[in-house]
C-alpha positions in Angstrom: -0.2 0.0 0.3 3.1 2.3 -0.1 2.8 5.5 -2.2 5.5 5.7 -5.5 7.8 8.2 -4.1 9.4 9.1 -7.5 6.7 11.3 -8.5 7.0 15.0 -6.8 5.3 18.2 -7.8 2.0 19.5 -7.6 -1.0 17.5 -8.5 -1.8 17.2 -12.2 -3.8 20.1 -13.2 -6.2 17.6 -14.6 -7.2 16.1 -11.7 -7.3 20.0 -10.0 -9.8 20.9 -12.3 -12.1 17.3 -12.0 -12.7 18.0 -8.3 -16.1 18.5 -8.9 -16.3 14.9 -9.2 -16.8 15.0 -5.6 -20.6 15.1 -6.2 -20.7 12.3 -7.8 -19.1 10.4 -4.9 -21.8 12.2 -2.6 -24.6 10.8 -5.1 -23.3 7.3 -5.0 -23.8 7.1 -1.4 -27.3 6.1 -0.8 -26.6 3.0 -3.9 -23.3 2.3 -1.6 -25.4 1.4 1.5 -24.9 -2.4 1.2 -20.8 -2.0 1.0 -21.2 0.4 3.7 -23.0 -1.7 6.0 -20.7 -4.7 5.5 -17.9 -3.2 7.6 -17.3 -4.6 10.9 -18.7 -3.0 14.2 -16.4 -1.0 16.4 -16.2 -1.8 19.8 -17.6 1.3 21.0 -14.3 3.5 21.8 -14.4 7.0 21.3 -13.5 8.8 17.9 -12.7 12.3 17.4 -12.9 14.2 14.1 -11.1 16.8 12.8 -11.9 18.8 9.5 -9.9 19.9 6.8 -8.8 23.5 6.0 -12.0 26.0 6.1 -14.0 23.1 6.8 -16.4 22.5 10.2 -18.1 19.9 11.7 -20.9 20.0 9.2 -18.4 19.0 6.6 -17.9 15.6 8.7 -21.4 14.8 9.0 -21.5 12.2 6.9 -18.5 9.8 8.5 -19.9 11.1 11.9 -23.3 9.3 11.4 -22.1 6.6 9.6 -19.4 5.5 12.6 -22.1 6.0 15.4 -24.1 3.4 13.1 -21.0 1.4 13.2 -20.5 1.6 17.1 -18.7 4.0 17.8 -18.7 7.1 20.4 -18.2 9.9 18.1 -17.2 13.6 18.7 -16.7 16.9 16.9 -13.1 18.7 17.6 -15.7 21.6 18.7 -13.2 24.2 17.5 -15.5 25.9 14.5 -13.9 26.1 11.3 -10.1 25.0 10.9 -8.5 28.4 9.6 -5.0 27.1 9.2 -2.7 25.0 11.9 -2.6 27.7 14.7 -1.0 27.2 18.2 -4.2 27.8 20.0 -6.0 25.2 18.1 -3.0 22.6 18.3 -3.8 22.9 22.1 -7.3 22.9 22.4 -7.4 19.8 20.3 -4.8 18.1 22.7 -7.2 19.0 25.9 -10.2 17.7 24.2 -8.2 14.1 23.5 -7.3 14.6 27.4 -10.5 14.9 28.5 -12.6 12.2 25.9 -9.6 9.8 27.2 -10.7 11.0 30.8 -14.6 10.6 29.9 -15.0 7.2 28.4 -11.8 5.5 30.4 -10.3 4.4 27.2 -7.9 5.6 24.5 -9.3 7.9 21.6 -9.1 7.4 17.8 -8.4 10.5 15.7 -9.6 11.0 11.9 -8.6 13.7 10.3 -9.5 15.1 6.7 -6.9 16.9 4.7 -5.3 19.8 7.5 -7.4 18.0 10.0 -4.9 15.2 9.9 -2.1 17.3 10.6 -3.7 18.7 13.8 -4.7 14.7 14.5 -1.1 13.6 14.3 0.1 16.7 16.3 -2.4 15.4 19.2 -1.2 11.8 19.0 2.5 13.5 19.4 1.3 15.2 22.4 -0.6 12.7 24.5 0.4 9.5 22.9 -1.1 7.7 26.5 -4.5 8.7 25.5 -4.7 7.9 21.6 -5.1 4.7 20.4 -5.0 5.2 16.6 -4.7 7.9 13.8 -6.7 7.6 10.4 -5.6 10.7 8.3 -7.8 11.3 4.6 -5.6 13.2 2.0 -3.8 14.9 4.7 -0.1 16.6 4.0 1.6 14.6 6.8 4.9 15.0 5.2 5.1 18.4 3.9 8.3 20.1 3.5 9.5 22.9 5.8 10.8 24.9 2.6 8.2 24.3 0.1 4.4 23.1 -0.8 3.4 21.3 -3.6 -0.3 22.3 -3.2 -2.0 24.0 -6.7 -1.8 27.4 -6.9 -5.3 28.5 -5.7 -4.9 26.5 -2.5 -1.7 28.2 -1.4 -3.3 31.7 -2.3 -6.6 30.5 -0.2 -3.9 29.4 2.6 -2.5 32.8 2.3 -5.6 34.9 2.4 -7.1 33.2 5.7 -4.3 31.5 7.7 -1.3 32.9 7.0 0.9 34.7 4.3 3.9 32.2 4.2 0.8 30.0 2.8 0.5 26.4 2.9 4.5 25.4 4.2 3.6 27.8 7.5 1.8 24.3 9.4 5.3 22.7 8.2 7.7 25.5 9.5 5.7 26.0 12.9 8.1 25.4 15.8 5.0 22.8 17.2 4.9 21.1 14.3 8.9 19.6 14.4 7.1 16.6 16.2 5.7 15.7 12.8 8.8 14.9 11.3 8.5 11.5 12.5 5.2 9.4 13.0 3.5 8.6 16.4 4.0 5.5 18.5 0.6 3.7 17.8 -1.1 2.9 14.5 -1.5 5.5 11.8 -3.5 5.0 8.5 -2.6 7.5 5.8 -5.3 7.2 3.2 -4.4 8.8 -0.6 -5.3 9.2 -3.7 -3.2 9.3 -6.8 -6.0 11.6 -8.5 -6.1 14.0 -5.6 -6.3 17.4 -7.1 -5.1 19.4 -3.7 -2.5 17.4 -1.6 -0.2 15.2 -4.0 0.1 11.8 -2.9 4.2 12.1 -1.6 2.7 14.9 0.8 -0.2 12.8 1.9 2.0 9.3 2.9 4.4 8.7 5.3 7.6 8.4 4.0 9.3 5.1 4.3 6.0 3.1 5.8 6.3 -0.5 5.1 2.7 -2.2 6.4 4.5 -5.7 5.3 7.0 -5.7 7.8 6.3 -7.6 11.5 5.0 -5.2 13.8 4.6 -2.5 11.3 2.1 0.2 13.0 2.3 2.9 9.8 0.4 2.1 6.7 -0.2 4.4 3.5 -3.5 2.9 1.6 -4.6 4.1 -1.9 -7.6 5.1 -2.3 -9.7 6.1 -5.9 -11.4 9.7 -5.9 -11.6 13.3 -5.1 -9.8 15.3 -2.2 -13.0 17.0 -1.8 -14.9 13.9 -2.0 -13.1 11.8 0.6 -15.2 12.7 3.9 -18.1 11.1 1.7 -16.7 8.7 -0.8 -18.3 5.2 0.2 -15.3 3.2 -0.2 -13.2 5.5 2.1 -15.8 5.3 4.7 -15.8 1.8 4.6 -12.0 1.8 5.4 -12.3 4.2 8.0 -14.6 2.1 9.7 -12.6 -1.0 9.1 -9.0 0.1 10.4 -10.7 1.6 13.5 -12.4 -1.8 14.2 -8.8 -3.3 14.7 -8.4 -4.4 18.2 -6.5 -2.4 20.4 -2.8 -3.9 20.9 -3.7 -6.3 17.7 -3.6 -3.7 15.1 -2.8 -5.6 11.6 -2.3 -3.3 8.5 -5.0 -3.1 6.1 -5.7 -6.4 3.9 -8.7 -6.1 1.8 -10.4 -9.3 1.8 -14.2 -10.5 0.6 -16.6 -8.3 -2.0 -15.2 -4.9 -0.9 -11.9 -6.3 -1.1 -12.4 -7.2 -4.4 -14.4 -3.8 -5.0 -11.1 -2.3 -3.6 -8.6 -4.1 -6.1 -11.1 -3.0 -8.9 -11.1 0.8 -7.8 -7.2 1.2 -7.4 -5.3 -0.1 -10.4 -1.6 -0.2 -9.8 -1.0 2.8 -11.7 -3.1 6.4 -12.7 -2.0 8.2 -15.6 -0.8 12.0 -14.8 
């Protein structure tokens, strides 16, 4: 499941222009109910959802309701709109994880979409004793502090809303130094080779090897757009499957059964750029 490392640079302009295909991903949700209901049920542990850049809790409503249906105690990050990697929000999220851990008496799993995955990884580093696992959806977890390969439009929006440095601001932030290595618990980075916002080499953990004995970090290739990751049926199924892994007995993703066949059909070995 590891991402190819030879392809760097921004996403293809074609994939950026085709991000509107997220509408199709949303439209396919009702017909995907048999697939979604086939995901294993969870054990009731708390799951915290962290939205992407300029997104809020409402942007993750589909994922929230689905994971609740699968048996998890799901909560929102509670910090309003994500307006960039800011110290006050990073620290507040850390405290939210501590609170959920205390309230439920169980470790918390974090699911972050896009920049929300960066927040999730940061919280996992800060309070590892409270975190069970991390799942990121198209998140720039391997950004270079000196440059960003995001499309020009995304850079401009980040400069306007969050920081004059643009997307590299979160990677260059002093608090983000801990992100240069993965946290000490299972991490699943879902990425798309046709993502028009975050390129695969930024959305995956460098050196992750899910075939090694005892591996805790993996990169999982998925089909679809960046904007649609929060309501892509196959992505939702994979998130539920990853969260269902028993605590202390986590295993890398191995698609099986009919969902596994669908996964292999929709994720060919390479995608033209």
